[in-house]
C-alpha positions as CSV (number, residue, x, y, z in Angstrom):
1,M,93.4,-177.9,-100.3
2,Q,96.1,-181.0,-101.2
3,N,97.9,-180.4,-104.2
4,P,100.0,-183.6,-105.1
5,E,102.6,-181.6,-106.6
6,F,103.2,-179.3,-103.3
7,S,104.1,-181.9,-100.4
8,I,107.0,-181.9,-97.6
9,N,107.6,-185.6,-97.9
10,H,111.1,-184.9,-98.2
11,P,113.6,-182.3,-97.0
12,E,114.9,-181.4,-100.1
13,G,111.6,-180.7,-101.3
14,T,109.8,-181.2,-105.1
15,L,110.9,-179.1,-107.9
16,Q,107.9,-177.2,-107.4
17,E,107.9,-176.6,-103.5
18,R,111.4,-175.5,-104.2
19,L,110.6,-172.6,-107.3
20,W,107.8,-171.6,-104.6
21,N,109.7,-171.1,-101.9
22,S,112.5,-169.9,-103.9
23,V,110.4,-166.7,-105.1
24,V,108.5,-166.1,-102.0
25,M,111.5,-165.7,-100.6
26,D,112.0,-162.9,-102.6
27,Y,108.3,-161.5,-101.9
28,P,107.4,-163.0,-98.6
29,F,103.6,-163.0,-97.3
30,F,103.9,-161.7,-94.0
31,G,100.3,-162.3,-93.2
32,E,99.6,-160.8,-89.5
33,R,102.7,-162.2,-88.8
34,P,105.2,-159.6,-88.0
35,V,108.0,-162.2,-86.9
36,E,108.1,-163.3,-90.6
37,Q,109.8,-159.5,-91.5
38,S,112.8,-160.3,-89.3
39,A,116.2,-160.3,-91.4
40,Y,117.1,-163.1,-89.0
41,R,114.2,-165.6,-89.6
42,Q,114.7,-164.4,-93.8
43,A,118.0,-164.9,-93.8
44,T,117.9,-168.5,-91.8
45,R,115.5,-169.8,-94.3
46,S,117.5,-168.7,-97.4
47,G,120.5,-170.0,-95.8
48,E,118.7,-173.6,-95.2
49,F,116.9,-173.1,-98.6
50,A,120.9,-172.4,-100.6
51,S,122.2,-175.7,-98.6
52,G,119.5,-178.3,-100.3
53,K,116.6,-178.2,-97.8
54,L,113.3,-176.8,-97.5
55,S,113.1,-175.2,-93.6
56,E,109.3,-176.2,-92.3
57,T,107.3,-173.9,-94.1
58,P,105.1,-172.4,-91.9
59,E,101.0,-173.5,-92.6
60,H,100.2,-170.2,-93.6
61,L,102.7,-169.9,-96.3
62,Q,102.1,-173.2,-97.5
63,N,98.3,-171.7,-98.3
64,Y,99.2,-168.6,-99.5
65,I,101.0,-170.9,-102.1
66,L,98.4,-173.0,-102.7
67,R,96.3,-170.0,-103.0
68,W,98.6,-169.0,-105.6
69,I,98.0,-172.5,-107.3
70,A,94.3,-172.5,-107.3
71,A,94.3,-169.0,-109.1
72,G,96.1,-170.4,-112.3
73,F,100.0,-169.0,-111.0
74,T,102.9,-170.9,-111.5
75,P,106.2,-169.3,-109.5
76,E,107.5,-167.9,-112.2
77,L,103.9,-165.7,-113.1
78,Y,104.0,-164.3,-109.4
79,W,107.7,-163.4,-109.3
80,A,106.9,-161.4,-112.6
81,V,104.0,-160.0,-110.9
82,S,105.5,-159.0,-107.8
83,L,108.6,-157.9,-109.4
84,G,106.5,-155.6,-111.6
85,I,103.9,-154.3,-109.0
86,R,105.6,-151.0,-108.1
87,E,105.8,-149.3,-111.4
88,A,102.7,-150.9,-112.8
89,A,101.0,-149.8,-109.9
90,A,102.5,-145.8,-110.2
91,H,101.6,-146.2,-113.9
92,A,98.0,-147.1,-113.0
93,R,97.8,-143.9,-110.8
94,R,99.2,-141.7,-113.6
95,R,96.0,-142.8,-115.7
96,C,93.7,-141.4,-113.1
97,K,91.7,-138.6,-114.5
98,S,89.8,-137.4,-111.4
99,P,89.8,-137.6,-107.7
100,E,87.3,-139.9,-107.6
101,D,89.6,-142.5,-110.4
102,L,91.9,-142.3,-108.0
103,L,90.0,-143.1,-104.9
104,R,88.3,-145.9,-106.9
105,L,92.2,-147.1,-108.2
106,E,93.2,-146.8,-104.3
107,D,90.1,-149.1,-103.4
108,R,90.9,-151.6,-106.3
109,M,94.9,-151.4,-104.7
110,R,93.7,-152.2,-101.2
111,R,91.5,-155.3,-102.6
112,L,94.5,-156.6,-104.5
113,G,96.9,-156.6,-101.8
114,I,98.9,-154.1,-103.1
115,L,98.6,-151.6,-100.4
116,A,97.9,-154.2,-97.2
117,P,98.4,-152.3,-94.2
118,N,101.7,-153.7,-92.6
119,P,101.8,-155.4,-89.8
120,R,104.9,-153.7,-88.4
121,A,103.7,-150.3,-89.2
122,G,105.5,-147.3,-87.6
123,Q,108.0,-149.8,-86.0
124,L,111.8,-149.4,-85.5
125,Y,114.2,-151.6,-86.9
126,K,117.9,-151.4,-87.5
127,E,119.4,-150.9,-91.0
128,L,123.2,-151.2,-91.1
129,Q,124.8,-148.5,-94.0
130,R,127.9,-147.4,-95.0
131,D,129.1,-144.1,-94.1
132,E,131.2,-141.6,-96.0
133,R,134.9,-143.3,-94.2
134,G,133.8,-146.8,-95.9
135,G,133.0,-147.7,-92.1
136,A,129.2,-149.2,-90.8
137,V,126.9,-147.4,-89.0
138,L,123.6,-148.7,-87.6
139,V,120.7,-146.5,-88.4
140,D,117.2,-146.8,-87.7
141,R,114.3,-146.8,-89.8
142,C,110.2,-146.9,-89.7
143,Y,108.8,-150.1,-91.3
144,P,106.1,-148.6,-93.7
145,A,102.8,-148.3,-93.5
146,H,101.6,-150.3,-96.1
147,V,103.1,-153.8,-97.8
148,V,102.4,-155.6,-100.5
149,Q,100.6,-158.6,-99.4
150,L,98.9,-159.8,-102.8
151,E,95.5,-161.7,-102.2
152,P,95.6,-164.8,-104.6
153,E,91.6,-164.9,-105.0
154,E,91.5,-161.2,-106.6
155,W,94.0,-162.0,-109.2
156,A,92.8,-165.3,-110.5
157,E,92.1,-163.1,-113.4
158,F,95.3,-161.9,-114.4
159,P,96.8,-164.7,-116.3
160,Q,94.3,-164.8,-119.0
161,R,95.4,-160.9,-119.7
162,L,98.8,-162.5,-120.9
163,L,96.7,-163.9,-124.2
164,F,96.3,-160.2,-125.2
165,G,99.3,-158.2,-124.6
166,R,102.9,-157.7,-123.2
167,P,103.2,-158.7,-119.3
168,S,104.2,-154.6,-118.3
169,A,100.5,-154.0,-120.6
170,A,98.5,-156.4,-118.9
171,L,99.9,-156.1,-115.3
172,Q,99.5,-151.9,-115.6
173,Q,95.9,-153.0,-117.1
174,F,94.7,-155.3,-114.6
175,I,96.1,-153.0,-111.7
176,Y,94.0,-150.0,-113.1
177,G,90.5,-151.9,-113.7
178,D,90.6,-152.0,-117.5
179,P,87.8,-154.5,-118.6
180,L,89.6,-158.2,-120.1
181,H,89.7,-158.3,-123.9
182,Q,86.7,-160.2,-125.5
183,G,88.0,-161.2,-128.6
184,I,88.8,-165.1,-127.4
185,T,86.1,-167.6,-127.1
186,N,86.3,-170.7,-125.1
């Protein structure tokens, strides 16, 4: 799949490349590659990006971005969805009236990628924290069992929802699985 606006012909990147790489740094796609979760790797990419050049974007990440473009997303829409997803998922859970409805929703969230298995689940990493005297201390933390690894193809109907309501409500309704409003015809 080729998109003429998304190519790597020059080190600073096109406008669209820079926008997509910017938002994917905040909401990365790890896939089955635990190395992409490393703080070192993310800091390296961020430093190169801030200095004006794009680090070489791994092929799996380029493909992920192209899948979002094919699903009708812009970098800004990807960012907005990623930013609001935790709150919208919590709202969708509160709407569930029965255990069966909650199971249906959990299955939907797995398909959407909101509850994706973390390739580093259960592994420890070191987190730097401030102690009560203002010093720094390393604390062992455990990677969570699930991470958000959205599946672009499952989100292709979401952009249409913005035609019928504010983004936060559209996101909550989409995650819950409400039917799309039928008021507009093409």
